[in-house]
N, C-alpha and C positions, 0 to 999 in steps of 0.2 A: 504493499500500498504505500503510494510515496502521497510524502507531506511535504515537499521541498516548496510545493507554490504556497504554501504558508509559511514558509520561511521568508521567501523570498518577497512576498508582501510586506510580511513584518522588518522587513529591510527596503523597505521603500525601494524596492528595484521594479520592474516592470515583467507581467506574466501573460505568455503570447498562448492562445488557444487557438482551437481549429476551428475550421471556415467553414459554408455552407453542405449536410450532409446531403439534404435532400434535393439540393439545385446541382452537387455533383452527382448522383444518380440518375438526375434526369440528362445530364451531360455526356453520362455513360451510356445511356440508353434506358434506362428503366423508367417505365410509364408510371408517373406518381398516381395514387389515387385520389379521387374527387371527394372520398369521404374521410380518409384519412391520410393524404398528404405521404408521407416517405413512409409509414407505421409497417406497410405490407411487405418491405421489400428484403426484411430480416426472414419470411417465410418462404422466401424463393432463392434470394439472393444473398447467401450469408458470405459468401465468397467477395464478391464485389464488396459490401461494407468493410470486410476486412482490408482489403486493396485503397482503398478510399480512405481507410483510419492511419492507414501506413503512410501514405503519402502525406497525408495531411504531418504526421511525425517525422519524415526525414522533412519535411519543409521548415521545421520549428516550432512546432507545436509540443507545447509543454503538460497539454489538457486535454484529451479528446472526448468526446460526446459522444455516447450510444444513440442508437439509433431509437431512443423512445419517447422521440417529440410526439407522434401520434399514436400511439401504443398502448391508451387508457381504455378502459373495456369497453364504456360505451363508443369512443370511435369504433375499434375493431367489429366491435358486434352493429354498428352503423355501413359497416363493408363488408358484411356477411362472415367474419372470423372472429367473434365473441369467444367461439370456445378454443379456439389459438391460442388464446390471452398470455398465459404463462406459457407456450412453448414460444411463441416469436418474440417475447420482453428475453424471453433465456438465449438465444441467437442473437440478437441486436446485443447484449451484453459478452456474449463468448466471442461477437468478431471482435470488438474492441480488445478483448483479453489477446487474440488471436495476435492482432497489429502489435502490440506492444511487445509481446515472446518473437515472435517474427525479426524485429528491431531492435530488440534488446535494449530498449531505452528509458529513462526513467520519467517515466509520462503518468499521471493523474488520469482514470477514469470516471469521466461524470456521466451520471443519468441523466436525462431531461425529464421534466413534466412538464406540458403544456397544457393551457386552457381551452385551447382548438376544439370548438364544436364542431359537430355533423357538415361537412361540406364548406366550411366556415361559413355555418350561418347559424348566426347567433342569436334565433328564434329556434334552433332546434337541439339545444341544453335538457336533457335528460333531469328531472325532478333535482330539487336541492338535496335531496336525500342521497338519492343514487348520486348524484354528482358529486358528494364530497367524497362517497364512500370510493367510488374509483380510484382518486387521488391519493388514499390512504392506501388502499389495496396495489396501486403501484408503487407508493413509494418504499411500500413496507418490503415489496418483492426487489424492488432494486437493490436496496439495503442487505435483503438476504442474499442477491447474486454479487453483492463484494466489491459493488462500486466505490469511488473513493469520498465523491460529493454528490449533489444534487444539484442540477442547473433550474429551476424556475423559468420556462420562457414564456416569453409574450406575454408579462403580469401586466395588463394594461387598464384593469375595473378594479373596483374592491370590492364586489360582489363574490366573480366565479372566482377570481385570482386570491380572494381571502381564503376559499375554501382549501385551493391548491397550497397557498402557504402554510396555513396549519397543520397539513399535512405532512408535508414537510420539515416543520418544524419540529412534530412530532417524534422523529424516527431517529434523533439522536447524532447522525451525519452533518458536515459542514454541508452548507447550503448556501448558494447566490440566490438573489431576486436580481431576474432579467427583466428589465421597466423597456416599454415597449410604447413609442409616441410618433407624435410627427405635427407640422404646424398644424393649425387648426383652420375655419374658413377665413379667418380674418389674417392669414400670412403673417401673424406675429408671434402669437402663443401659442404653448401644446397643449395636445389631449392625447387621451387614450388610442390609439394606432387604428382603434375600428368601432372607437367613442367619438365621436366626433364633439359631442356636448359635455365631456369630463372633462375640465381639466388636467393635468397629468398630474400637480399636485395630493389628487384626490386618491388616487391609489395610492400613489407613493407613501404618504402619509400613513393609510391605515395600513400598508403591509409593514413598513418597516417595524411597527411593534411586535412582530414575528422574529426578530432579533436576526437577519442574515448574516452571513460572514462577509457579503460584496455586494454592491448594489450596482450591476451594471446597467447601460443603456444598450439595449439590442432591438436588431429587428426595428431600427430606424434609422430613416433617410440620412444618410452623410451632412448635407448641409443644416440637420437637426440636433444633432451629437453635444457640438461644442454647447448651445444653450441648453440642453438638456442635463449637459454635467454640469452646470452652475446651478440647475435646480436642485439636483441631487444632494449638491456640496450644500446648499444653503439649508437641507435638511437631517443630512447624514455624515458623520466623521469620520466613520471608515473608510475601507477601500475601495475606491470606484474603478467602474471599467467602462469601454466599449467595445460592441462587436455589434456594426450595424448591419443593414439591411444594404445590397448593393444592387439586387434583382428584385422589382417585386412584383414579376410576374406569377398570376393567379392571386394576389390579394389585393391588388389596385385598378382597375378598370381605367387609369386615366392614363394619357397620354407619360411614359416614362423616359427619363434620361439615360443614355446608354450606359453601362455598368464602366463605374471609373477604373480605369488600368491600375496595377500596383504599385505603380510609382506613383500615383496620385491618391491612391487609400493611403501610402505607407507618410507621404507629406501633410495631409490633413491629420495623421495619427501622430507626428511631431507636435502637431498643436495642441492637440487632444493630451498627451504626455504634459506639454509645460501647463494646461490647466489642473493639474490634478491625476490623472488619468494612471491606473497602474496596472489595466489587462486589457489588452488588445486580442483583436480577432477579429473576426465575420461572420456574418450568417446568410442568408440567401443570396447564391452568385459568387460567394467569397471563393476562392481556388486556391489549388496550394502553391500557385504563383503568389496568391497576396498575398498568404501567410509566410511566406519565404520573404517577401519584401517588409512585411511588418516585422520579423525575426530580427530584421538589419538593422532597422530601427528602434527597435527595442535594447539591441545593445548600445545602439549610440547614444541613449538617454539611461541607459541603465545607472542606477544610484542617483538620480537626478530626484530634488523634493520638489514640489510644489513650491 
């Protein structure tokens, strides 16, 4: 079990995590599920998942994320795979361990938990009791399977995200709050990524009471990350980080900018480090080349304090 990320953060150094597993699966030919995003890949493409994890490790990731973003029971049930809940999650975690063993690297393995609703439809959540139980079930299984930490990803409201964070906090593993936001309709203020009427401060302040180890701005457009880090640091004195969304395909129906080149992302990341970020990575659209560029900029800024 690797705890080097905790030591690095305690020393004020920068930790690099991986990129977008779902977008890498798609880039390499796997068809993502409309209901469960990348969750079904573990059922049929465990070897491909291990390859992706290994590529991110070789690029410089110190934490890799098991493919469990879309594997809550209610998501798998919506895709017709509910009976394979345990097997799919076991394979997802096993693929991450296989990649670590194959590379021989000292990396931590994170289990991802999201509040993704079936088909990205916020009206399709199950009833509150069923939803909360699903987060508890996944968090406990990930801990049983031996992950080193939990990443709570796309936390963007206080209701659904609150249930997920409560489940993660009860397991006893270190866990990170991955806050997702974007500019609202006014173009100046930040709102929950899929909740345009909810100022980002509302979920942030509600979720901090569960005491995460790190608060990371994730699945947030790069141009909103700087302001989001300011909001985080106004409310949180612990380690902060950034792993933005580079390709919003499937999550945003409006026109999208092109995916930033690795060098462009690294340049932005340098500014985020100067602003206090101590975790760098990417989500949708972030390739091993992006992570390699982030590794280089992290090394350049190693030890610098905000």
